[in-house]
N, C-alpha and C positions, 0 to 999 in steps of 0.2 A: 629379438627384434621382430616386429610385425612385418608381414609381407605387404608391400605397397602395390596397389593396382590402379592404373589410370582409369578415369571415367571412359575414355575411348575404348580401352580393352574391355571394360564391363559392357559397354554398348555393343561392341563387335563380337565378343566371345563370352556371352553370359554363362555358358556351361562351364568354361574353365574357371570363372570367378566362383561359382557355386562349389566346384570341386576343391578349390583352394580354401574357401571358407570352411568347408566340412573338415578338411585336413588340419587347418591351422587353428580354427576356433574363433579367429578374429582377423580382419583384413582392414588395412588403411586405404581409403579412397583418396586419390590425388587428382588435382586439376593442374595441368601444366607443371607437374612435378612438386606441387605444394600440397601437403596433407590437408584435407578438408573434413574428413569424417572417419570414424572407426565403425566398422560393421561387426557386430558380435553375433555368433550363432546362438540359437535358442535351444539348449539341450532338452530333449524330451518334451518340447512344447511348453517349457516352464517360463513363459514370457514375464510373468509377474516378478520373479526373482531377478531377471536380467534388467527389467525396468527399474526396480528398486536399487540395484547396484549402480546403474547409470545415473540415477537421481542423486545417490550419495556422492558419487564422484564429482558431479557438477556442483554440488553444495560445497565440497572440499575445495574445488577450484575457485569458487566465488569467495570463500573464506580466505584463502591464500591471497587472492587479488586484493581484497579489502585490507589485509595486513600489510601487503606491499605498499599500497597507496598511503596507508597510515604512517608507515616508516618514512616514505618519501616526503610527506607533508609535515612530519614531526609530531603528529597528533598521537603517536604511540607513547609519548612521554607526558601526556596530560595527567594531572592528579585527579583523584576522585572528586574533589571539590570543583575543579574546572569542568569535568564532565557533567556534574550535576548542574552547574550554571548553564552550560550549553543546552542541556535538556530543558531547563526552565525557560530559557529564551526561545527555543524552538516551539515549545507548547504555547507560550504567550503569543508568538507570531501566528500560530494556527488558530487560536481563539479569536484574535483580532481579525484575521482573514474571514472567519466564519461569521463574525458580527457584521462585517461590511456587506454581506450578501443579502 
């Protein structure tokens, strides 16, 4: 489990925060006890690797959210023909919108 640090503690004792981050490798920042962010250490200044990892995680979160919404709306059961029809209708609406301008 990740160590949670309040924004107040970060503001009041930043040295303790940095020591915790160095020891743990990651820290959760919380506001009023609610997690708001995860701070990851950058080992050996390898920022690019950490940014790529964070980007990949955010993409996975977005994909899972899209799948959940699809299940809730029932669109996860559309047939390929129904999907193709939706795409055709969306493209037609875009073309008609562009012609109006």
